[in-house]
LUMNUNU-821137 format. One record per residue (C-alpha): residue in three letters; chain; x, y, z. Coordinates in steps of 0.1 Angstrom, whole numbers, plus 5000, padded with zeros to 4 digits. Each point is the difference from the previous one (the first is absolute). Example, Ala and Ser with C-alpha at 12.3 -4.5 7.8 and 13.67 -1.06 7.14 Angstrom:
% LUMNUNU-821137
REC vose sekol    x    y    z
REC  ALA     A 5123 4955 5078
REC  SER     A 5014 5034 4993
% end
This chain:
% LUMNUNU-821137
REC vose sekol    x    y    z
REC  MET     A 1520 7035 7557
REC  TYR     A 4965 5023 4989
REC  VAL     A 4994 5012 4963
REC  VAL     A 4979 5021 4991
REC  GLN     A 4987 5002 4963
REC  TYR     A 4979 5020 4975
REC  SER     A 4992 4991 4968
REC  ASP     A 5033 4983 4987
REC  ASP     A 5022 5019 5021
REC  MET     A 5012 4986 5033
REC  VAL     A 5025 5008 5027
REC  ILE     A 5014 4975 5027
REC  ILE     A 5005 5020 5037
REC  ASP     A 5032 4985 5019
REC  CYS     A 5006 4964 4997
REC  GLY     A 5012 4987 5035
REC  GLY     A 5009 4965 5013
REC  LYS     A 4994 4989 5028
REC  PHE     A 5022 4969 5029
REC  PRO     A 4982 4968 5006
REC  ASP     A 4989 4985 5029
REC  GLU     A 5016 4968 5016
REC  SER     A 4970 4978 4981
REC  LEU     A 5017 5006 4969
REC  LEU     A 5030 4978 4998
REC  GLY     A 5036 5016 4984
REC  ILE     A 4976 5027 4985
REC  ASP     A 5023 5032 5001
REC  LEU     A 4974 5026 4984
REC  ILE     A 4964 5009 4990
REC  ILE     A 4994 5015 4966
REC  PRO     A 4966 5007 4986
REC  ASP     A 4987 4978 4968
REC  ILE     A 4997 5018 4975
REC  THR     A 4981 4984 4974
REC  TYR     A 4977 5026 4995
REC  LEU     A 5027 5025 4991
REC  GLU     A 5017 4977 4978
REC  ASP     A 4967 4994 4979
REC  ASN     A 4998 5037 4993
REC  GLN     A 5041 5010 5002
REC  ASP     A 4991 5024 4970
REC  LYS     A 4976 5021 5016
REC  ILE     A 5023 5007 5035
REC  ARG     A 5017 5035 4997
REC  ALA     A 5019 5001 5032
REC  LEU     A 5008 4989 5036
REC  ILE     A 4997 5026 5023
REC  VAL     A 5015 4996 5034
REC  THR     A 4994 5021 5032
REC  HIS     A 5028 4995 5020
REC  GLY     A 5031 4973 5004
REC  HIS     A 4985 4976 5027
REC  GLU     A 5005 4963 4987
REC  ASP     A 4961 4991 5007
REC  HIS     A 5002 5031 4971
REC  ILE     A 5030 4988 4979
REC  GLY     A 5009 4965 5012
REC  ALA     A 4985 4986 4971
REC  ILE     A 5010 5024 4967
REC  PRO     A 5032 4976 4988
REC  PHE     A 4977 4975 4995
REC  ILE     A 4967 5015 4985
REC  LEU     A 5030 5021 4977
REC  LYS     A 5011 4962 4986
REC  LYS     A 4968 4995 4988
REC  ILE     A 4984 5033 4993
REC  ASN     A 5020 5030 4987
REC  VAL     A 4986 5036 5016
REC  PRO     A 5016 5034 5004
REC  ILE     A 5004 5003 5040
REC  TYR     A 4989 5033 5015
REC  ALA     A 5011 5010 5033
REC  THR     A 5021 5026 5021
REC  HIS     A 5038 5007 5001
REC  PHE     A 5004 4979 5030
REC  THR     A 4973 4974 4997
REC  LEU     A 5017 4993 4962
REC  GLY     A 5035 4995 5019
REC  LEU     A 4986 4966 5016
REC  ILE     A 4985 4992 4973
REC  GLU     A 5030 5002 4981
REC  ILE     A 5020 4978 5020
REC  LYS     A 4975 4972 4994
REC  LEU     A 4998 5001 4968
REC  GLU     A 5037 4998 4994
REC  GLU     A 5000 4968 5025
REC  HIS     A 4979 4992 4973
REC  ARG     A 5019 5013 4964
REC  LEU     A 4970 5021 4993
REC  MET     A 5012 5030 5004
REC  ARG     A 5012 5003 4962
REC  ASP     A 4962 4990 4989
REC  THR     A 4979 5023 5024
REC  LYS     A 4990 5038 4994
REC  LEU     A 5002 5016 5034
REC  VAL     A 4983 5035 5002
REC  THR     A 5005 5020 5031
REC  ILE     A 4966 5017 5012
REC  ASN     A 4992 5024 5025
REC  SER     A 4967 5018 5016
REC  ASP     A 4996 5026 4971
REC  SER     A 5004 4975 4976
REC  ARG     A 4973 4991 4983
REC  ILE     A 5003 4978 4968
REC  GLU     A 4970 4985 4973
REC  PHE     A 5000 4963 4993
REC  GLY     A 4974 5002 4971
REC  THR     A 4964 5002 5011
REC  ILE     A 5013 5004 5035
REC  SER     A 5023 5025 5024
REC  ALA     A 5015 5002 5028
REC  SER     A 5016 5029 5027
REC  PHE     A 5009 4992 5026
REC  PHE     A 4998 5016 5043
REC  ARG     A 5031 4994 5031
REC  VAL     A 4994 4979 5027
REC  SER     A 5016 4997 5029
REC  HIS     A 5016 4960 5009
REC  SER     A 5027 4980 5014
REC  ILE     A 5019 5000 4968
REC  PRO     A 5011 5036 4980
REC  ASP     A 4982 5010 4966
REC  CYS     A 4960 4983 5010
REC  LEU     A 4978 5010 4974
REC  GLY     A 4962 5000 4998
REC  ILE     A 4985 5001 4963
REC  VAL     A 4971 5010 4986
REC  PHE     A 4983 4991 4965
REC  HIS     A 4980 5016 4977
REC  THR     A 4978 4980 4978
REC  PRO     A 4973 5010 4985
REC  GLU     A 4976 4984 5026
REC  GLY     A 5016 5025 5027
REC  ASN     A 5032 4999 5020
REC  ILE     A 5014 4966 5022
REC  VAL     A 5021 5008 5023
REC  HIS     A 5022 4974 5019
REC  THR     A 5021 5009 5030
REC  GLY     A 5025 4980 5001
REC  ASP     A 5020 4998 5037
REC  PHE     A 4993 5030 5021
REC  LYS     A 4994 5013 5032
REC  PHE     A 4993 5042 5012
REC  ASP     A 5035 5007 5019
REC  LEU     A 5001 5039 5002
REC  THR     A 5036 4999 5009
REC  PRO     A 5018 4973 4980
REC  ALA     A 5037 4990 5010
REC  ASN     A 5010 5003 4966
REC  SER     A 4976 5029 4991
REC  GLN     A 4983 4987 4978
REC  HIS     A 4969 5015 4999
REC  ALA     A 4961 4987 4988
REC  GLU     A 4989 5020 4976
REC  ILE     A 4964 5006 5018
REC  HIS     A 4996 5034 4979
REC  LYS     A 4996 4981 4969
REC  MET     A 4982 4968 5018
REC  ALA     A 4977 5029 5008
REC  GLU     A 4996 5009 4963
REC  ILE     A 4994 4963 4985
REC  GLY     A 4971 4994 5024
REC  ASN     A 4986 5037 4988
REC  GLN     A 5007 4986 4964
REC  GLY     A 4978 4969 5005
REC  VAL     A 5007 4968 5010
REC  ILE     A 4981 4971 4984
REC  CYS     A 5021 4968 5019
REC  LEU     A 5024 5002 5028
REC  ILE     A 5025 4972 5005
REC  SER     A 5016 5003 5032
REC  GLU     A 5025 4978 5028
REC  SER     A 4986 4982 5030
REC  THR     A 5027 4993 5018
REC  ASN     A 4991 5015 5033
REC  ALA     A 4964 4999 4997
REC  GLU     A 4997 4989 5034
REC  ARG     A 5024 5025 5017
REC  ARG     A 4981 5027 5015
REC  GLY     A 5012 5041 4999
REC  SER     A 5024 5010 4975
REC  THR     A 5037 4980 4993
REC  PRO     A 5029 5018 5026
REC  SER     A 5026 5027 4980
REC  GLU     A 5032 4982 4993
REC  GLN     A 5020 5028 5015
REC  MET     A 4992 4985 5032
REC  VAL     A 5019 4968 4992
REC  GLY     A 5033 5020 4995
REC  ASP     A 4998 5018 5038
REC  HIS     A 4995 4966 5018
REC  MET     A 5029 4987 4979
REC  VAL     A 5020 5023 5009
REC  GLU     A 4996 5000 5032
REC  ALA     A 5007 4956 5001
REC  PHE     A 5031 5010 4986
REC  MET     A 5012 5024 5025
REC  LYS     A 4991 4970 5026
REC  ALA     A 5017 4979 4980
REC  ASP     A 5034 4983 5012
REC  GLY     A 5010 4971 4978
REC  LYS     A 4998 4999 4964
REC  ILE     A 4963 5008 4985
REC  ILE     A 4985 4977 4972
REC  ILE     A 4970 5012 4987
REC  SER     A 4978 4984 4975
REC  THR     A 4974 5015 4983
REC  PHE     A 4984 4995 4961
REC  ALA     A 5026 5013 4977
REC  SER     A 4973 5013 4980
REC  ASN     A 4993 5032 5030
REC  VAL     A 5026 5023 4985
REC  SER     A 4988 5024 5030
REC  ARG     A 5002 4974 5025
REC  VAL     A 5040 4997 4990
REC  GLN     A 5009 5039 5000
REC  GLN     A 4981 4998 5033
REC  VAL     A 5029 4978 5007
REC  VAL     A 5029 5019 4984
REC  GLU     A 4990 5033 5017
REC  SER     A 5000 4980 5034
REC  ALA     A 5035 4984 4992
REC  MET     A 5009 5031 4993
REC  LYS     A 4993 5019 5036
REC  THR     A 5010 4968 5019
REC  ASN     A 5035 4998 4973
REC  ARG     A 4993 4965 4994
REC  LYS     A 5009 4986 4960
REC  LEU     A 4976 4983 4986
REC  VAL     A 5004 4962 4983
REC  LEU     A 4975 4988 4978
REC  LEU     A 4987 4960 4997
REC  GLY     A 4978 4984 4976
REC  ARG     A 4997 5003 4966
REC  SER     A 4969 5020 4997
REC  MET     A 5010 5020 5025
REC  VAL     A 5032 5010 4983
REC  ASN     A 4984 5000 4966
REC  VAL     A 4974 5025 5013
REC  VAL     A 5023 5023 5014
REC  SER     A 5020 4998 4968
REC  VAL     A 4969 5014 4985
REC  ALA     A 4994 5023 5021
REC  ILE     A 5035 5012 5005
REC  GLU     A 5003 5008 4960
REC  ARG     A 4965 5013 4994
REC  GLY     A 5005 5030 5027
REC  TYR     A 4974 4986 5021
REC  LEU     A 5023 4989 5028
REC  ILE     A 5028 5022 5017
REC  VAL     A 5034 4982 5015
REC  PRO     A 5030 5022 5008
REC  GLU     A 5027 4984 4987
REC  GLY     A 5019 4975 5015
REC  MET     A 4967 4992 5025
REC  ILE     A 4997 4962 4981
REC  ILE     A 5028 4974 5005
REC  GLU     A 5001 4970 4990
REC  PRO     A 4986 4967 5018
REC  ASN     A 5036 4986 5009
REC  GLU     A 5013 5033 5020
REC  VAL     A 4970 4994 5026
REC  GLU     A 5027 4984 5027
REC  LYS     A 5024 5022 4988
REC  LEU     A 4981 5029 5020
REC  PRO     A 4987 5004 5035
REC  PRO     A 4969 4989 5002
REC  GLU     A 4987 5031 5009
REC  LYS     A 5008 5016 4973
REC  VAL     A 4978 4977 4972
REC  VAL     A 4967 4998 4991
REC  ILE     A 4988 4970 4979
REC  LEU     A 4968 5004 4975
REC  CYS     A 4988 4969 4985
REC  THR     A 4974 4980 4989
REC  GLY     A 4981 4976 5021
REC  SER     A 4972 5016 5017
REC  GLN     A 4975 4973 4990
REC  GLY     A 5017 4973 5013
REC  GLU     A 5013 4985 4964
REC  PRO     A 5021 4975 5007
REC  ASN     A 5024 5002 4976
REC  ALA     A 5003 5044 5008
REC  ALA     A 5027 5018 5015
REC  LEU     A 4987 5003 5039
REC  ALA     A 4990 4964 4996
REC  ARG     A 5033 4987 4992
REC  LEU     A 5018 5024 5029
REC  SER     A 4976 4987 5028
REC  THR     A 5010 4963 4994
REC  GLY     A 5039 5016 4993
REC  ASN     A 5002 4987 4969
REC  TYR     A 5010 5039 4985
REC  ARG     A 5040 4996 4986
REC  ASP     A 5004 5033 5005
REC  ALA     A 4981 5013 5032
REC  THR     A 4995 4982 5035
REC  ILE     A 4973 5013 5027
REC  TYR     A 5011 5002 5028
REC  PRO     A 4988 5005 5032
REC  GLY     A 4990 5034 5014
REC  ASP     A 4993 5004 4958
REC  THR     A 4965 5021 4991
REC  VAL     A 4977 4986 4977
REC  ILE     A 4970 5023 4990
REC  PHE     A 4973 4986 4976
REC  ALA     A 4992 5035 4980
REC  ALA     A 4968 4979 4985
REC  SER     A 4967 4985 5014
REC  PRO     A 4996 4962 4991
REC  ILE     A 4979 4993 4972
REC  PRO     A 4974 4979 5006
REC  GLY     A 5011 4962 4998
REC  ASN     A 5032 5009 5012
REC  GLU     A 4996 5003 5033
REC  LYS     A 5016 4964 5006
REC  ASP     A 5032 5003 4982
REC  VAL     A 5006 5036 5012
REC  SER     A 4996 4985 5036
REC  ARG     A 5027 4969 4992
REC  ILE     A 5026 5032 4994
REC  ILE     A 4986 5022 5028
REC  ASP     A 5015 4962 5025
REC  ASN     A 5029 4996 4982
REC  LEU     A 5014 5036 5004
REC  PHE     A 4986 5002 5040
REC  GLN     A 5022 4967 5000
REC  LEU     A 5032 5016 4983
REC  GLY     A 4994 5029 5027
REC  ALA     A 4987 5029 4984
REC  LYS     A 4979 5027 5003
REC  VAL     A 4969 4994 4982
REC  VAL     A 4973 5024 4990
REC  TYR     A 4971 4987 4986
REC  GLY     A 4963 4998 4996
REC  SER     A 4974 5027 4982
REC  GLY     A 5014 5031 4985
REC  SER     A 4973 5014 5024
REC  SER     A 5017 4983 5034
REC  THR     A 5036 5007 4986
REC  GLY     A 4997 5035 4984
REC  MET     A 5018 4983 4971
REC  HIS     A 4979 4995 4976
REC  VAL     A 4970 5017 4982
REC  SER     A 4979 4988 4974
REC  GLY     A 5002 5010 4963
REC  HIS     A 4964 4988 4997
REC  GLY     A 4971 5026 5007
REC  TYR     A 4973 4988 5030
REC  GLN     A 4963 5008 5003
REC  GLU     A 5004 5039 4997
REC  ASP     A 5028 5003 4975
REC  LEU     A 4978 4975 4978
REC  LYS     A 4967 5024 5006
REC  LEU     A 5019 5029 4990
REC  MET     A 5012 4987 4967
REC  LEU     A 4962 4993 4995
REC  THR     A 4989 5030 5013
REC  LEU     A 5025 5018 4970
REC  MET     A 4991 4981 4974
REC  LYS     A 4960 4994 5003
REC  PRO     A 5001 4970 4979
REC  THR     A 4965 4988 4986
REC  TYR     A 5009 4965 5001
REC  PHE     A 5031 4982 5023
REC  ILE     A 5020 4971 4996
REC  PRO     A 5022 4992 5036
REC  ILE     A 5030 4982 4987
REC  HIS     A 5033 4983 5020
REC  GLY     A 4992 4984 5031
REC  GLU     A 4979 4968 5014
REC  PHE     A 4959 5002 4994
REC  ARG     A 4993 5011 5031
REC  MET     A 5026 5033 4997
REC  LEU     A 4982 5006 4967
REC  HIS     A 4957 4997 5018
REC  HIS     A 5017 5023 5029
REC  HIS     A 5012 5022 4969
REC  ARG     A 4964 5002 4987
REC  LEU     A 4985 5008 5033
REC  LEU     A 5022 5028 5003
REC  ALA     A 4992 5014 4960
REC  GLU     A 4961 4998 5008
REC  SER     A 5008 5021 5034
REC  VAL     A 5018 5030 4977
REC  GLY     A 4972 4995 4975
REC  VAL     A 5006 4971 4971
REC  GLU     A 4965 4991 4999
REC  LYS     A 4994 4967 5009
REC  GLY     A 5002 4973 4975
REC  ASN     A 5025 5016 4982
REC  THR     A 5030 4984 5015
REC  PHE     A 5016 4966 4977
REC  ILE     A 5025 4979 5024
REC  ILE     A 5012 4979 4967
REC  LYS     A 5017 4967 5001
REC  ASN     A 5028 4999 4975
REC  GLY     A 4989 4996 4967
REC  ASP     A 4968 5018 5010
REC  VAL     A 4989 5030 4973
REC  VAL     A 4982 5028 5006
REC  ASP     A 4987 5016 4970
REC  ILE     A 4990 5039 4999
REC  GLU     A 4977 5010 4968
REC  ASN     A 4980 5032 5004
REC  SER     A 5010 5010 5033
REC  VAL     A 4987 4964 5016
REC  ALA     A 5022 4975 5012
REC  ARG     A 4995 4961 5003
REC  GLN     A 5017 4968 5010
REC  THR     A 4988 4974 4985
REC  ARG     A 5028 4982 4978
REC  SER     A 5035 4986 5012
REC  ILE     A 5031 4992 4970
REC  PRO     A 5028 4969 5009
REC  ALA     A 5017 5008 5032
REC  GLY     A 5021 4984 5030
REC  ASP     A 5036 4998 5009
REC  THR     A 5029 4985 4980
REC  TYR     A 5034 4990 5019
REC  VAL     A 5030 5004 4999
REC  ASP     A 5026 4970 5012
REC  GLY     A 5038 5011 4992
REC  ILE     A 5001 5003 4963
REC  SER     A 4969 4991 4993
REC  VAL     A 4966 5016 4996
REC  GLY     A 4969 4987 4995
REC  ASP     A 5008 4969 5002
REC  VAL     A 4997 4989 5032
REC  GLY     A 4961 4992 5007
REC  GLU     A 4977 4980 5025
REC  ILE     A 5011 4966 4996
REC  VAL     A 5037 5009 4999
REC  LEU     A 4989 5016 5040
REC  ARG     A 4980 4974 5011
REC  ASP     A 5027 4976 4992
REC  ARG     A 5024 5027 5020
REC  ARG     A 4979 4997 5028
REC  GLN     A 4991 4958 5002
REC  LEU     A 5041 5002 4998
REC  SER     A 5004 5024 5025
REC  GLU     A 4974 4983 5025
REC  ASP     A 5003 4958 4994
REC  GLY     A 5030 4996 4979
REC  MET     A 5006 4981 4971
REC  LEU     A 5002 4962 4995
REC  VAL     A 5017 4981 4967
REC  ILE     A 4995 4967 4993
REC  VAL     A 5020 4987 4973
REC  LEU     A 5003 4968 4979
REC  THR     A 5010 4983 4971
REC  ILE     A 4980 4978 4974
REC  SER     A 5001 4976 4977
REC  ARG     A 4987 5012 4964
REC  THR     A 4996 4969 4994
REC  ASP     A 4981 4980 5024
REC  ARG     A 4991 5030 5021
REC  LYS     A 5017 4983 5032
REC  ILE     A 5019 5019 5028
REC  ILE     A 5035 4997 4990
REC  GLN     A 5018 5024 5031
REC  GLY     A 4985 5020 5028
REC  PRO     A 4975 5014 5012
REC  ASP     A 5024 5022 5014
REC  THR     A 4983 5026 5024
REC  ILE     A 5013 5034 5008
REC  THR     A 4989 5032 5019
REC  ARG     A 5010 5033 5011
REC  GLY     A 4977 5016 5021
REC  PHE     A 4975 4975 5008
REC  VAL     A 5017 4975 5026
REC  TYR     A 5040 4994 5016
REC  VAL     A 5009 4967 4978
REC  LYS     A 5014 4984 5030
REC  ASN     A 4976 5003 5024
REC  SER     A 4968 4990 4973
REC  GLU     A 5018 4966 4987
REC  ASP     A 4968 4984 5009
REC  LEU     A 4976 5026 4975
REC  LEU     A 5023 4999 4971
REC  LYS     A 4995 4966 4997
REC  GLU     A 4962 4999 5003
REC  ILE     A 5002 5024 4972
REC  ASN     A 5028 4978 4975
REC  ARG     A 4975 4969 5006
REC  LEU     A 4969 5022 4994
REC  VAL     A 5015 5010 4966
REC  LYS     A 5010 4968 4989
REC  LYS     A 4963 4989 5009
REC  THR     A 4988 5030 4981
REC  ILE     A 5022 4985 4972
REC  HIS     A 4989 4964 4995
REC  GLU     A 4968 5010 5008
REC  LEU     A 5003 5021 4968
REC  GLU     A 5018 4977 4982
REC  ALA     A 4972 4971 5003
REC  GLU     A 4975 5025 4983
REC  ASN     A 5025 4998 4971
REC  ILE     A 5001 5042 5009
REC  ARG     A 5032 5017 4991
REC  GLN     A 5000 5033 4991
REC  TRP     A 5018 5025 5024
REC  ASN     A 4983 5025 5009
REC  VAL     A 4973 4976 5012
REC  MET     A 5027 4980 5022
REC  LYS     A 5013 5030 5011
REC  GLN     A 4963 5018 5009
REC  ASN     A 4999 4963 5017
REC  ILE     A 5024 4996 5019
REC  LYS     A 4996 5042 5009
REC  LYS     A 4966 4990 5013
REC  THR     A 5007 4967 5022
REC  ILE     A 5033 5014 5018
REC  GLY     A 4981 5038 5010
REC  LYS     A 4973 4978 5014
REC  PHE     A 5024 4978 5018
REC  LEU     A 5022 5032 5013
REC  TYR     A 4970 5021 5011
REC  ALA     A 4983 4970 5022
REC  GLN     A 5037 4996 5016
REC  THR     A 5011 5037 5005
REC  LYS     A 4968 5025 4988
REC  ARG     A 5024 5013 4975
REC  LYS     A 5000 5005 4963
REC  PRO     A 5035 4997 4985
REC  MET     A 5004 5011 4967
REC  ILE     A 5004 4962 4983
REC  LEU     A 5020 4998 4966
REC  PRO     A 5001 4966 4985
REC  ILE     A 5031 4995 4975
REC  ILE     A 4998 4969 4977
REC  ILE     A 5033 4988 4982
REC  GLU     A 4992 4979 4970
REC  ILE     A 5031 4980 4987
% end
């Protein structure tokens, strides 16, 4: 999420979510902290969405519940956004405006125009913000593909015109800033896919990103050429394909798509399954197929499984586990980086693509975005190599503000920013303290100590009783638990002798004493929960 502001007019660019890593136990989604936007919501004029990937639209329903802002996006992108709004029952209250690369919109002192870019999803836009301080360009996610599978060519001529008009600041993505050369064309994948389909004997199971409609179209065309029916597995795959067909971005012959329960009724050489799960997601369709847990479809020896997507860094372990499972089932598996299999090309520009964008725009100042710090650093070096003055690039963190005044840019201040965690229906209720408790429980388990005390004389009437979960096995640790109970009694008697009767003090002393003892005995730190009942 980025914000362009001039005077009292603010425009938000994209509103994405990201998926948690394994350290964020129980968290479903990470969305931006919008404290600053909530404090200034009377100034917000619009949310402009560059394209429909999850890291650009995933947080929209959660943000709209706090800030009702009109959304401007292309025809296909709005189709994906509408699915999310319907799930959250927000369609009726949200203003949706369809735009294209020829649109021009006024937002008070700021106006916005657009240019088409190529990416791995249809209908992607870059944005030009026209402000009294000059033009600010946000590229969105892009690559330069001269033979795109969907025929949506990047408007290079328009980018050159924008550069000739003058760009005070360019904001450009950096995902592949470390990779030399130019991004291969999507057309290459189609040729390799037809070849693989023709060689396959049994069923074909192909997994890719649901949002890559061009790749889905290539699967459809390959299925047509090999006389196969198409089955869709996975909720996101079904949703995206439905929107793409409905809005004219995907052409599928009538009768080609069949229901999952029809798979086993057809000869295997007549079926291709298109599914989610190329990144090793444990609950996705491919993971369930790899363990034989999908009700309507089974992978048999001789079937071919194709990964038409490269693993995102961090997902390699999960993907490898699924590949192992598939080999154990006897499947033929086509996997590895897209360059080695020919089944995937990136939707993000390599170094030559990024340099071309910089050359076309000729910005005075440059802000690289989207990527780890090393990627932003490499993008800065690329910018300097094509003419951006050294010192005119700002590598910013969440919350950093770049101010432009009298054609001079400075980064000297920040606003409140960070992450908000979504856990089930709870948004923002889970913080670091809760996550710390979850990590402790997952690592060392818990110990519950229950005892009953007399209200009048503070003597122990019953207990202590010790309940353990995830710490030790009770039947093998009777001596340890007896010693815990003895120490609890001793602690209570010592406090009674000192006439200390406050519950919180008693609980703290029990936790301290037992915690020290358990660490000495086991080198573990379980969560200790004393429960004192007074009667």
